[in-house]
N, C-alpha and C positions, 0 to 999 in steps of 0.2 A: 655655594651653585657653578656647576662644569656646566661647559657650553654644551656637551648630552640632554643634561635637562631640560634645554634654555628651549624658550622660540623664538626667539633671539639671540645671538648676543654680541657688544663692539666689544674690540681691542685694541688702544692705543690710535683710537680715530683720532686722526687733523684732517684739517683743511684750509687751502688758501687761494688769492684770490688774487692772482698777477703782483705776486708776492708778497702781501698782505696775510695773513696769517690772522684766524680770524676766529680755531679753536684746533687744544692739539693737549696728546693721551687723557683723551673721554674712554673711558672703560664701563659695560653695564652691562645684564644679564634681567632677559623677562621673561619670566616666570608660564606655564601654557597657561592658559584661565587671570592672565592678572590683568586689570587694567594699568600699562606703566603709563604715565604722563611726562612730555617732555616742558619741561618750562623754565622763564625767564622773561626780558625783559628783551625790547624792541631790540634786536639788528644782534643777537646774539648767536646764529645758528641755526634754532630749532627747526626749523622748514630746512635747510642745508642739513642736518643730521637725519632727517625724515627722508629725507634723499636717498645721503646713502640709504638707507638704513631697506629700502628699496629698488636699490640697482638702477636708480634715474642720474648715480653722480659717483663717482669714481673718488675713495678718498686721496686727500695728499703721502698718507701713509691710511695704513690698519687696517683690520680685516672688520670685516661683518659674516657672520654665522646666523644661519636665516632658514630655517626650521632642515637644519642639521644641512645647510650648502653653507658655504663659503663661497658667500655669490659674488666676491671682491678678485676669487681666483675658478672662477666657475670656468668652462665650455660654452656658447651660444647654449645651445637643445637641453644644457641640464638648466642654467638663471632661468632660461624662457619655463623651464616646466617648475620650476618652486614658485617662478612671480606666477604663475594661475592658481599658487595656494594660498593667495597670498588678499582679500581687498584693499581697494582703499580710497579715498573719499576725501578731493582737495578744496581748499580752504574756498574756494568761491562755489564749487559742488562740480560743477562744469562738466555739469548738461547740456545734449544739446537743443538749442532755440527748437531745431523746426522738427522736435521728437516727439511724442504724448508721450507720458513718466512712465508709463507703460514697455512702452517703444525704445525708449532707454535704459531701461531696465535690459530688457530681454536683449541688450547688445550681447555685452557682453556672450551669453548665450552662444548665441551666432557667430556667433567667431572664433568659441572655439570647444565649439560642442556642433554632434549630428543629430541632434534629436528634429523632431519634427513642429512645424510651427504649433498647433494643439500642444504641444512637452512644452513650446519656447514659453508662449503664452500665461502658463497654467502656471508654470515656477514661474512669471514675470509676476502672475497677478499673486501672488502668494508668498511673495518676497515684499512687495507695498501692502499685502493685509499687515503681513511683522511688522510693517513697522505708519502701521496708522492711518494708509492710503488707501486703503479698500474701494473707497468713494472714489478719486482720483486720477484715476488709471488712467481716464483717456484726454484731462486736461496737457498742455503744453508747457511748461515751467515758469512763464511768461503769466500765467494762469493761474496760478497757487504761490505764498508767500516763501519770508525767504526760510521759514523755520521746514517747512513744505518741501522745498526743496532739497534743504539740509537732509531733509529724510528721504527724499528719493535718492538720493548718490548713496547713502548709505543703502538701503535697496536694491540699490547697483549692484554696490562694494558685494553684496552675501548673494550676487546671482548666482556664483560659483559653486557653494558653501567650501569656502577660504575658517579654517578657521584660526585666523590673525587676523586681524585688520587695524588698519593706518587712517586715523583720522588729523586731516589740517586745520586747528584753528575751526572745529569746529559749531562755537560759539557767536564766531566773530560777525559784530554785526546784527547779534540778533536783540531783544528785550527781553529782561531780563526771567519771566514767567517762562518765554520759549526758549528759553536755553536752558529752563531747572524741564524743561518736559524734556527734552534731548538728553541733559543727563542723569534723568530719568530711564529711554530708553536704549541708552549705552549699557544700564546697570543693570534693565528686562536682559538683554541679547545677552548676556554676561551667560546670566542667570539660571533662564534655559536654552539659551545651545551654547555656550560649556566655550565661551570665547573668547581667544586673547584679543586684549586690543593696546595697540599703541599712540597714545592724546599728544599731538603738540597744541599747549594754549596756553594763552599767560593769563584770563581770567577766571582768579583768584576761587569763584563764590563755584566756581568750572571742578578748578583742581583736588577743593576740599570735601565737596561732591562723591567724587566719582574715585579720584585716585586711591591704590593702595601704595603705589611704590609712585616715585619720583627724583626725575634729576634737575637739576636746576645749570643750567650753562649763564653762565657774565661778563658779558662784550670786553669790561676792562679787562677783564681775571685771566679771559680769550680762552676757557675751559668750563667743570667744572666747577664748582662750590658746595655745591651742598648734596646729598643721598639720602634718598630712607621714605620714613611717612611723611605726609605733607602736616602733619597734624602735632607731629613732635616736633617736625622742624618752623610752625610755626608758635609752638610753646616751647622749644627748650634749646634754640639756634640763643648764640653768638656774636655769628658772626653779622659786622650793624647790615651789610646787603640782604641777607637769606634774611634781616630780621625785618627788614623795608620793604621789602616784598609781601613778606604771609604780613607783617600787619600796617602795612599799608604808610610808615613809616621815614622816614627823609633817613638815608646813611651817612 
């Protein structure tokens, strides 16, 4: 896959903190319409890599091309423009506690559009309906379950109709049934809206349920130890760390 054909492209990415190398030589491409999962054990750099991909953390080395723009070299105006074309759901959901779910989803529309209030409300209701929260628009984040808060955060990420969504640990803290419902929502949104997803997770059931392809980071190896279809990695890999992750076996 060429960089031009990819929704997201990473080349030679590395990250160090205080002289300590976290990972290096990370390369990947994410195709349009794909669900791409970044996985690995705790401390391997999954969320750090996501932060590089969305322009929150300059890499120590390498480059990121996001929707055709090299964000590691882009001018501030060009960077801001491309970042308005992506949606992000952070691990905690990051909803504003003093705002209703509707107001939370309206926020990107207020910040980045000149739409009148009625139109912003209509769009926010539509997005909440897409994630199954049509009857919860007036509730505060503290009044909904963890799974509903994650869905609301996805609705907010969808507010500006981005073609590419980044989800950081969407299943973290959720029970298996709620997590499975969130997996189904991701696949439904990909099917119905043609979205591309980059998902950071270590939840094995979710990985096998949603991922077209995955990239596996390892703390000890300080980089990528496997990539490809997670089902093939589970069934065919001979790497003890990869087998240990996918088969829940001690490496």
